[in-house]
SEBA-961297 format. One record per residue (C-alpha): residue number from 0; y, x, z; residue in one letter. Coordinates in steps of 0.02 Angstrom, whole numbers, plus 50000, padded with zeros to 5 digits. Last residue first. Layout:
# residues N
NUM, Y, X, Z, a .
...
***
This chain:
# residues 513
512, 55239, 47251, 53964, x .
511, 55116, 47386, 54036, x .
510, 54988, 47334, 53894, x .
509, 55105, 47374, 53766, x .
508, 55156, 47567, 53852, x .
507, 54968, 47594, 53848, x .
506, 54942, 47537, 53659, x .
505, 55087, 47663, 53622, x .
504, 54997, 47793, 53722, x .
503, 54835, 47784, 53636, x .
502, 54926, 47777, 53458, x .
501, 55029, 47944, 53490, x .
500, 54856, 48016, 53549, x .
499, 54769, 47965, 53424, x .
498, 54920, 48032, 53304, x .
497, 54917, 48207, 53388, x .
496, 54758, 48274, 53302, x .
495, 54766, 48458, 53376, x .
494, 54854, 48609, 53349, x .
493, 55022, 48532, 53286, x .
492, 55131, 48641, 53200, x .
491, 55290, 48597, 53269, x .
490, 55383, 48532, 53398, x .
489, 55575, 48518, 53392, x .
488, 55688, 48483, 53533, x .
487, 55843, 48381, 53580, x .
486, 55869, 48369, 53741, x .
485, 55965, 48242, 53848, x .
484, 56093, 48309, 53954, x .
483, 56230, 48176, 53960, x .
482, 56157, 48038, 53901, x .
481, 56249, 47937, 54009, x .
480, 56424, 47978, 53928, x .
479, 56572, 48047, 54056, x .
478, 56549, 48225, 53957, x .
477, 56506, 48282, 53784, x .
476, 56372, 48400, 53802, x .
475, 56210, 48322, 53752, x .
474, 56065, 48454, 53721, x .
473, 56021, 48578, 53598, x .
472, 55886, 48624, 53469, x .
471, 55764, 48691, 53598, x .
470, 55616, 48761, 53483, x .
469, 55434, 48716, 53547, x .
468, 55309, 48808, 53440, x .
467, 55099, 48798, 53410, x .
466, 55093, 48643, 53476, x .
465, 54986, 48540, 53578, x .
464, 54940, 48645, 53722, x .
463, 55148, 48639, 53720, x .
462, 55169, 48463, 53743, x .
461, 55180, 48447, 53930, x .
460, 55293, 48601, 53942, x .
459, 55427, 48532, 53853, x .
458, 55537, 48664, 53888, x .
457, 55666, 48579, 53978, x .
456, 55557, 48489, 54093, x .
455, 55668, 48395, 54233, x .
454, 55720, 48233, 54089, x .
453, 55861, 48136, 54188, x .
452, 55965, 48155, 54035, x .
451, 55787, 48074, 53950, x .
450, 55725, 48205, 53814, x .
449, 55723, 48182, 53620, x .
448, 55580, 48255, 53534, x .
447, 55566, 48288, 53344, x .
446, 55371, 48306, 53323, x .
445, 55293, 48408, 53188, x .
444, 55112, 48411, 53073, x .
443, 55092, 48207, 53093, x .
442, 54931, 48148, 52992, x .
441, 54991, 47991, 52888, x .
440, 55014, 47810, 52940, x .
439, 55122, 47803, 53092, x .
438, 55245, 47682, 53086, x .
437, 55310, 47654, 53243, x .
436, 55405, 47486, 53273, x .
435, 55314, 47398, 53388, x .
434, 55367, 47502, 53538, x .
433, 55542, 47505, 53444, x .
432, 55555, 47345, 53497, x .
431, 55610, 47395, 53685, x .
430, 55570, 47576, 53737, x .
429, 55429, 47681, 53684, x .
428, 55537, 47759, 53557, x .
427, 55571, 47763, 53368, x .
426, 55679, 47857, 53238, x .
425, 55647, 47802, 53062, x .
424, 55727, 47966, 52979, x .
423, 55734, 47879, 52813, x .
422, 55928, 47882, 52789, x .
421, 55943, 48067, 52825, x .
420, 56131, 48084, 52865, x .
419, 56099, 48030, 53052, x .
418, 56238, 47902, 53128, x .
417, 56133, 47722, 53125, x .
416, 55952, 47790, 53144, x .
415, 55996, 47897, 53255, x .
414, 56085, 47800, 53349, x .
413, 55971, 47660, 53361, x .
412, 55833, 47788, 53448, x .
411, 55944, 47858, 53563, x .
410, 55993, 47678, 53606, x .
409, 55823, 47625, 53611, x .
408, 55774, 47779, 53733, x .
407, 55661, 47924, 53763, x .
406, 55672, 47963, 53567, x .
405, 55529, 48017, 53459, x .
404, 55556, 48076, 53262, x .
403, 55392, 48106, 53191, x .
402, 55344, 48225, 53051, x .
401, 55238, 48219, 52913, x .
400, 55333, 48142, 52785, x .
399, 55478, 48266, 52811, x .
398, 55357, 48400, 52767, x .
397, 55460, 48568, 52782, x .
396, 55562, 48524, 52933, x .
395, 55707, 48639, 52968, x .
394, 55841, 48491, 52912, x .
393, 55766, 48354, 53039, x .
392, 55806, 48489, 53179, x .
391, 55984, 48500, 53119, x .
390, 56000, 48309, 53091, x .
389, 55930, 48280, 53275, x .
388, 56070, 48389, 53339, x .
387, 56195, 48287, 53234, x .
386, 56127, 48123, 53293, x .
385, 56143, 48184, 53474, x .
384, 56299, 48239, 53441, x .
383, 56380, 48057, 53351, x .
382, 56277, 47975, 53503, x .
381, 56380, 48037, 53625, x .
380, 56502, 47916, 53686, x .
379, 56486, 47725, 53708, x .
378, 56354, 47691, 53843, x .
377, 56489, 47791, 53959, x .
376, 56614, 47657, 53908, x .
375, 56513, 47509, 53935, x .
374, 56448, 47589, 54128, x .
373, 56630, 47609, 54161, x .
372, 56682, 47793, 54198, x .
371, 56654, 47919, 54312, x .
370, 56510, 47819, 54428, x .
369, 56508, 47692, 54547, x .
368, 56333, 47618, 54629, x .
367, 56260, 47468, 54609, x .
366, 56120, 47514, 54485, x .
365, 56198, 47400, 54350, x .
364, 56377, 47519, 54356, x .
363, 56521, 47494, 54478, x .
362, 56685, 47574, 54385, x .
361, 56751, 47429, 54334, x .
360, 56775, 47374, 54537, x .
359, 56976, 47390, 54525, x .
358, 57002, 47481, 54674, x .
357, 56885, 47630, 54558, x .
356, 56998, 47624, 54430, x .
355, 57152, 47648, 54529, x .
354, 57053, 47768, 54617, x .
353, 56991, 47879, 54468, x .
352, 57169, 47875, 54369, x .
351, 57128, 48041, 54280, x .
350, 56957, 48002, 54266, x .
349, 57023, 47860, 54154, x .
348, 57123, 47941, 54061, x .
347, 56988, 48066, 54010, x .
346, 56869, 47937, 53965, x .
345, 57002, 47882, 53841, x .
344, 57113, 47727, 53883, x .
343, 57105, 47558, 53786, x .
342, 56928, 47520, 53810, x .
341, 56967, 47342, 53872, x .
340, 56968, 47236, 54039, x .
339, 57010, 47363, 54157, x .
338, 57152, 47445, 54033, x .
337, 57223, 47282, 53987, x .
336, 57287, 47218, 54175, x .
335, 57466, 47251, 54153, x .
334, 57454, 47184, 53966, x .
333, 57332, 47034, 54032, x .
332, 57475, 47008, 54171, x .
331, 57624, 47004, 54036, x .
330, 57515, 46892, 53898, x .
329, 57494, 46753, 54040, x .
328, 57633, 46774, 54154, x .
327, 57747, 46757, 54014, x .
326, 57668, 46604, 53931, x .
325, 57670, 46530, 54108, x .
324, 57859, 46574, 54117, x .
323, 57899, 46513, 53940, x .
322, 57826, 46336, 54007, x .
321, 57915, 46342, 54167, x .
320, 58073, 46359, 54081, x .
319, 58058, 46250, 53929, x .
318, 58024, 46091, 54055, x .
317, 58026, 45995, 53896, x .
316, 57830, 45908, 53941, x .
315, 57762, 46039, 54085, x .
314, 57662, 45881, 54129, x .
313, 57581, 45846, 53972, x .
312, 57562, 46045, 53909, x .
311, 57482, 46063, 54063, x .
310, 57348, 45937, 54033, x .
309, 57318, 45998, 53880, x .
308, 57320, 46203, 53916, x .
307, 57184, 46156, 54053, x .
306, 57076, 46037, 53946, x .
305, 57060, 46177, 53805, x .
304, 57030, 46306, 53944, x .
303, 56904, 46194, 54015, x .
302, 56824, 46182, 53857, x .
301, 56837, 46375, 53835, x .
300, 56764, 46413, 54001, x .
299, 56562, 46381, 54016, x .
298, 56521, 46506, 53882, x .
297, 56571, 46614, 53985, x .
296, 56410, 46600, 54111, x .
295, 56292, 46747, 54091, x .
294, 56448, 46850, 54112, x .
293, 56430, 46834, 54292, x .
292, 56235, 46919, 54273, x .
291, 56107, 46784, 54333, x .
290, 56060, 46775, 54520, x .
289, 55945, 46623, 54496, x .
288, 56039, 46524, 54622, x .
287, 56206, 46568, 54541, x .
286, 56151, 46535, 54374, x .
285, 56077, 46352, 54423, x .
284, 56230, 46338, 54532, x .
283, 56359, 46375, 54392, x .
282, 56250, 46287, 54252, x .
281, 56266, 46120, 54383, x .
280, 56469, 46138, 54431, x .
279, 56509, 46172, 54243, x .
278, 56378, 46024, 54200, x .
277, 56476, 45898, 54335, x .
276, 56649, 45954, 54252, x .
275, 56592, 45912, 54066, x .
274, 56524, 45761, 54115, x .
273, 56684, 45690, 54199, x .
272, 56735, 45675, 54036, x .
271, 56778, 45471, 54055, x .
270, 56897, 45523, 54210, x .
269, 56993, 45610, 54118, x .
268, 57149, 45489, 54118, x .
267, 57120, 45478, 54284, x .
266, 57170, 45671, 54318, x .
265, 57066, 45723, 54489, x .
264, 56919, 45813, 54425, x .
263, 56968, 45856, 54254, x .
262, 57130, 45888, 54290, x .
261, 57071, 46017, 54437, x .
260, 56960, 46116, 54321, x .
259, 57086, 46104, 54165, x .
258, 57221, 46172, 54278, x .
257, 57119, 46302, 54354, x .
256, 57090, 46377, 54208, x .
255, 57258, 46356, 54131, x .
254, 57329, 46441, 54301, x .
253, 57197, 46577, 54279, x .
252, 57212, 46616, 54124, x .
251, 57274, 46809, 54173, x .
250, 57123, 46813, 54276, x .
249, 57010, 46740, 54157, x .
248, 56856, 46858, 54187, x .
247, 56917, 46889, 54372, x .
246, 56889, 46678, 54398, x .
245, 56706, 46684, 54363, x .
244, 56694, 46862, 54428, x .
243, 56717, 46801, 54605, x .
242, 56573, 46689, 54584, x .
241, 56435, 46817, 54529, x .
240, 56518, 46957, 54645, x .
239, 56473, 46810, 54797, x .
238, 56304, 46791, 54717, x .
237, 56279, 46977, 54725, x .
236, 56172, 47055, 54572, x .
235, 56089, 47221, 54620, x .
234, 55915, 47147, 54597, x .
233, 55968, 47076, 54429, x .
232, 55988, 47273, 54343, x .
231, 55806, 47331, 54368, x .
230, 55679, 47230, 54423, x .
229, 55732, 47061, 54388, x .
228, 55793, 47136, 54204, x .
227, 55609, 47190, 54185, x .
226, 55555, 47026, 54270, x .
225, 55664, 46931, 54123, x .
224, 55586, 47064, 53987, x .
223, 55400, 47016, 54042, x .
222, 55453, 46813, 53995, x .
221, 55540, 46837, 53852, x .
220, 55368, 46947, 53798, x .
219, 55295, 46767, 53796, x .
218, 55113, 46811, 53759, x .
217, 55144, 46876, 53573, x .
216, 55079, 46747, 53481, x .
215, 55158, 46592, 53588, x .
214, 55336, 46689, 53566, x .
213, 55314, 46704, 53386, x .
212, 55252, 46491, 53377, x .
211, 55434, 46467, 53469, x .
210, 55530, 46603, 53375, x .
209, 55468, 46498, 53222, x .
208, 55479, 46342, 53307, x .
207, 55680, 46352, 53336, x .
206, 55735, 46258, 53182, x .
205, 55584, 46127, 53189, x .
204, 55643, 46110, 53374, x .
203, 55819, 46061, 53359, x .
202, 55770, 45941, 53208, x .
201, 55676, 45839, 53324, x .
200, 55803, 45873, 53446, x .
199, 55910, 45768, 53327, x .
198, 55781, 45634, 53284, x .
197, 55761, 45610, 53460, x .
196, 55950, 45586, 53495, x .
195, 55963, 45481, 53329, x .
194, 55883, 45372, 53428, x .
193, 56012, 45317, 53541, x .
192, 55947, 45256, 53708, x .
191, 55967, 45444, 53768, x .
190, 56162, 45440, 53755, x .
189, 56175, 45284, 53860, x .
188, 56178, 45424, 53993, x .
187, 56378, 45432, 53969, x .
186, 56390, 45310, 54106, x .
185, 56401, 45471, 54227, x .
184, 56263, 45543, 54314, x .
183, 56135, 45567, 54201, x .
182, 56260, 45658, 54084, x .
181, 56282, 45781, 54220, x .
180, 56077, 45786, 54279, x .
179, 56051, 45852, 54073, x .
178, 56226, 45961, 54043, x .
177, 56177, 46085, 54177, x .
176, 55986, 46108, 54115, x .
175, 56061, 46121, 53930, x .
174, 56168, 46266, 53988, x .
173, 56048, 46345, 54059, x .
172, 55945, 46341, 53911, x .
171, 56099, 46411, 53798, x .
170, 56029, 46588, 53889, x .
169, 55878, 46581, 53794, x .
168, 56010, 46705, 53662, x .
167, 56029, 46695, 53480, x .
166, 55866, 46571, 53424, x .
165, 55924, 46474, 53581, x .
164, 56116, 46464, 53524, x .
163, 56068, 46432, 53342, x .
162, 55951, 46266, 53410, x .
161, 56062, 46210, 53538, x .
160, 56211, 46229, 53376, x .
159, 56105, 46135, 53266, x .
158, 56081, 45996, 53386, x .
157, 56255, 45967, 53410, x .
156, 56289, 45947, 53253, x .
155, 56142, 45829, 53245, x .
154, 56226, 45719, 53376, x .
153, 56396, 45750, 53288, x .
152, 56328, 45663, 53145, x .
151, 56263, 45512, 53234, x .
150, 56443, 45463, 53246, x .
149, 56453, 45374, 53424, x .
148, 56630, 45366, 53426, x .
147, 56703, 45453, 53590, x .
146, 56543, 45507, 53664, x .
145, 56490, 45594, 53501, x .
144, 56657, 45690, 53458, x .
143, 56636, 45753, 53646, x .
142, 56471, 45803, 53616, x .
141, 56512, 45883, 53467, x .
140, 56648, 45980, 53551, x .
139, 56539, 46047, 53698, x .
138, 56404, 46103, 53576, x .
137, 56536, 46177, 53476, x .
136, 56599, 46270, 53644, x .
135, 56427, 46338, 53703, x .
134, 56389, 46401, 53543, x .
133, 56531, 46520, 53516, x .
132, 56503, 46596, 53692, x .
131, 56321, 46623, 53638, x .
130, 56387, 46687, 53458, x .
129, 56491, 46818, 53576, x .
128, 56365, 46869, 53693, x .
127, 56216, 46919, 53563, x .
126, 56303, 47073, 53557, x .
125, 56411, 47174, 53411, x .
124, 56544, 47222, 53540, x .
123, 56732, 47189, 53523, x .
122, 56719, 47004, 53558, x .
121, 56669, 47031, 53745, x .
120, 56838, 47133, 53754, x .
119, 56932, 46989, 53690, x .
118, 56826, 46845, 53804, x .
117, 56879, 46952, 53949, x .
116, 57056, 46860, 53946, x .
115, 57214, 46849, 53861, x .
114, 57157, 46794, 53677, x .
113, 57087, 46636, 53769, x .
112, 57216, 46574, 53868, x .
111, 57351, 46615, 53710, x .
110, 57229, 46501, 53603, x .
109, 57242, 46393, 53730, x .
108, 57415, 46364, 53759, x .
107, 57464, 46365, 53589, x .
106, 57356, 46221, 53557, x .
105, 57436, 46154, 53719, x .
104, 57612, 46174, 53644, x .
103, 57548, 46100, 53475, x .
102, 57502, 45942, 53544, x .
101, 57337, 45879, 53615, x .
100, 57284, 45704, 53551, x .
99, 57132, 45755, 53663, x .
98, 57022, 45800, 53505, x .
97, 57163, 45919, 53448, x .
96, 57128, 45974, 53605, x .
95, 56973, 46029, 53580, x .
94, 56980, 46060, 53379, x .
93, 57099, 46209, 53429, x .
92, 56949, 46256, 53570, x .
91, 56854, 46264, 53423, x .
90, 56961, 46379, 53326, x .
89, 56991, 46486, 53465, x .
88, 56794, 46503, 53473, x .
87, 56788, 46527, 53296, x .
86, 56905, 46696, 53309, x .
85, 56789, 46749, 53432, x .
84, 56644, 46736, 53311, x .
83, 56750, 46825, 53177, x .
82, 56789, 46972, 53335, x .
81, 56604, 46989, 53341, x .
80, 56567, 47004, 53147, x .
79, 56703, 47126, 53121, x .
78, 56647, 47265, 53232, x .
77, 56495, 47315, 53158, x .
76, 56586, 47277, 52974, x .
75, 56723, 47424, 53019, x .
74, 56580, 47507, 53084, x .
73, 56497, 47516, 52938, x .
72, 56324, 47462, 52897, x .
71, 56372, 47436, 52697, x .
70, 56418, 47242, 52656, x .
69, 56207, 47215, 52646, x .
68, 56185, 47299, 52820, x .
67, 56323, 47186, 52907, x .
66, 56239, 47035, 52851, x .
65, 56050, 47099, 52873, x .
64, 56139, 47136, 53079, x .
63, 56179, 46963, 53077, x .
62, 56015, 46893, 53029, x .
61, 55960, 47015, 53165, x .
60, 56064, 46937, 53301, x .
59, 55972, 46772, 53259, x .
58, 55791, 46821, 53302, x .
57, 55795, 46800, 53482, x .
56, 55827, 46963, 53604, x .
55, 55752, 47103, 53679, x .
54, 55545, 47071, 53664, x .
53, 55599, 47005, 53453, x .
52, 55560, 46846, 53350, x .
51, 55534, 46764, 53206, x .
50, 55532, 46955, 53111, x .
49, 55672, 47055, 53016, x .
48, 55624, 47254, 53042, x .
47, 55767, 47338, 52949, x .
46, 55886, 47212, 53013, x .
45, 55845, 47241, 53181, x .
44, 55903, 47395, 53178, x .
43, 56073, 47349, 53199, x .
42, 56039, 47245, 53373, x .
41, 55963, 47431, 53431, x .
40, 56108, 47503, 53376, x .
39, 56237, 47379, 53455, x .
38, 56156, 47405, 53624, x .
37, 56199, 47584, 53634, x .
36, 56371, 47540, 53608, x .
35, 56468, 47614, 53447, x .
34, 56586, 47753, 53460, x .
33, 56711, 47774, 53571, x .
32, 56875, 47896, 53538, x .
31, 56944, 47760, 53427, x .
30, 57018, 47692, 53581, x .
29, 56977, 47501, 53566, x .
28, 57146, 47372, 53591, x .
27, 57183, 47399, 53408, x .
26, 57011, 47348, 53333, x .
25, 56983, 47165, 53424, x .
24, 57176, 47162, 53445, x .
23, 57185, 47133, 53233, x .
22, 57052, 47003, 53236, x .
21, 57119, 46889, 53396, x .
20, 57301, 46917, 53308, x .
19, 57230, 46822, 53126, x .
18, 57148, 46694, 53220, x .
17, 57305, 46655, 53317, x .
16, 57409, 46680, 53159, x .
15, 57326, 46579, 53069, x .
14, 57336, 46433, 53183, x .
13, 57514, 46457, 53209, x .
12, 57539, 46456, 53002, x .
11, 57413, 46268, 53023, x .
10, 57504, 46220, 53155, x .
9, 57673, 46227, 53054, x .
8, 57614, 46162, 52902, x .
7, 57562, 45998, 52988, x .
6, 57737, 45997, 53063, x .
5, 57800, 46015, 52878, x .
4, 57690, 45874, 52822, x .
3, 57740, 45749, 52968, x .
2, 57921, 45773, 52950, x .
1, 57913, 45757, 52742, x .
0, 57819, 45582, 52776, x .
***
């Protein structure tokens, strides 16, 4: 009994260590020169506009944003939330290994595999992707528990995470599309005779119903958003790159991943879990067919890593040298590749080592072209400078109740609202959800306009007939950022009734969407 308690304490201590390490590394491995990412600003602003749905993402993210706002809306909290989701993903992997009756070595292996992968980068960004991976991992875990004991409570837990996954990112529907045929092809198809499955489905439908109703009432903006992605981003996606990315995401943990895939195919003790590997291949095929982005499939991998870690712990047994080499390779290769995975280097360091980053393929943006720094990094600089320029313009306005701050895109609008010292500045844009957040209940006398980085009308000639004076406050000069050159203009003294023009433009944009 004493030895058993000691083992439990050791295991608990190791789990706490890995979870704490996950949280710490999520901060330490990000160079402090970087600010928040453009997408994060939009998600954070959703806390100020709680609704059953948004044009960009389902509503769950807005609730996390509300929570962050309740705790001060600081940089630390923004970074902590996805890091906690990453830690919970490791916890579920730990539980999967425990379900398989794996030992402490297997649990440590899967924790290291998760830490030394692209999941580390994913969990530094406040985006729906972190919860997406967490939800998929939980879905696999609760199905494993249900198939083992046929206890209804696991079906309901499964349904809840499917529903939460749906409310976080519609991406989870692809997992369901992979799960259904995979289960039907195995003996696990008996699940469809369990009445609790259909009660669990009803529970899931009840949870997601507010968002479904919202989608119906707004004519399914998710379809428009999908078409926009196809036209602007997915058109550049190469299927070969998609499948190559699946292994590059876990290149440091490749032996553990391959062990997971291989054991689920060939290891006889894992035959009863064949629905997992079938789900993996079917879901990947669906993603490949639709030319999805490679990271959309990341949620498939934690459970595979758990199986791989358990299998390797059985095979290696007391082969301590090989086990040590496996840990050394996983950790050592991650440290070597870390500059390509994490925003650890500053933009200047990346530019100085341009050839190395170009060979690694990290400089390729969604437009299919190579740039000076990775796209994500270019979206994490220049925002404070922009907000400071807008604050200068806002400070010159006499009647702040009659001024509108209109940005070129959602990143600009969100960054201004987040970093501005004026907490009621309420910047908006004709872009993304901001199109629906305009408040034009008073006559607009002045306009603060932020142009795009590609704008060729620096003196705002188009607006000159409508305002008495146009002053350029400045432009973003921070190097290596996507918004470099974006200008801030103060348009004072409206000569005509501007409200009707802006309302007309809003309706035009809504109709286009």
